[in-house]
N, C-alpha and C positions, 0 to 999 in steps of 0.2 A: 546487675540490671543491664539490659541491652541498650545500645545507642539509639538515638533518634534517627528516623529515616529522613534524610535531607534531600535537597534538590539534586545533588550529585547522584544519588541512587536512582532517581527517576530518569536522569539523563543517561545513565549507564544502561538502563532497561531500554530506553528509546534508541540508543546506539546499537544495542544487540538486535533489536527488531529491524532497524534499518539495514544492518549488515546481513542479516538473514534474508531480507527481502531483496537486497542487491545481489546476493549470491544466487537466489532463486531466479531472478531475471536474467542474469548473465549465463547461467549454466543449463537452464531448462530448454529443451527443444519443443516441448509441448506448449501450445498456446494457452491452455488453461493454467498450467504451472506458472507461466509468465504473468498472467493476470493475478494469480495468488501472490506472487512476489510484489507486484505493484500495490496490492492491498496491504501487505505488511509494511511497505515503505510509508504509505499514507497513515497507517496506525501508529508508526513511530513518530510521525509529525504530530499526531493527536496527543500522544503521551507528553511530548515536549511542550505543546501549547498549554495543556492543562497544568503541567508542573510549573511552568513559568508564571501562569496565572495565579497559582496557589502561593508561590513564594515571592511575588512582587506585590506592591501596593496599588497596582493598576486596576484591580477589580476583576470583572468577569470577561475581559476581552479574549483571553486564551480559550475560554470555554465556548464563546460565540464562534471564534474561528474554527474550533474543533467541530462544532455542529455543521458549519459550512463544508469542512473537509469530509465529514461523514456523508453529507448529501452528494458531494462530488464523487465519492467512492461508490455510492449506490448507482449513480448515473453511469459511471465508468463500467461498472460490472454489467449493467443491463445492455449497454451499447456494445461492450466487448464480447459478451456472449452472443449477441445477435450477429456480430461480424464473424465470430467463430462458427456459428451454425451455417452462415452463408458460405464460408470457405469449405466447410465439411461437405455441404451439398454439391459444391462445384468440383472439389479435388478428391473427395472421399478420404481425407486425412486431415489431422490438425497439427501435423509436424511442421513447424515454421521453416525448417530448412528445405522443405519440398516446395514451398511457395516461391517460385522464381519470377512469376509475372503477375501483374494486376489484372490483366485480361486473359481469357483462355481461348 
């Protein structure tokens, strides 16, 4: 019989998601790739919130925080994509290394 899935398993999954997101943010030059990395980092936080909520006697606090993080991620995606569209219209590229000035 297999062992029970415990808190440490969820924390390892959260750590892997966080590391993948951090790698994405630090190595990508494409603005959309960077936004995807930030989304992975926020999802890692959600996994940890829900895991700690499940394995503690506190109740549903982690799940409520997770809902707020999901709302934050949706707002970040909408605003981030609007900024990327504005940058693309101005510079005709979304490579972040080419953006050297805020004004053109």
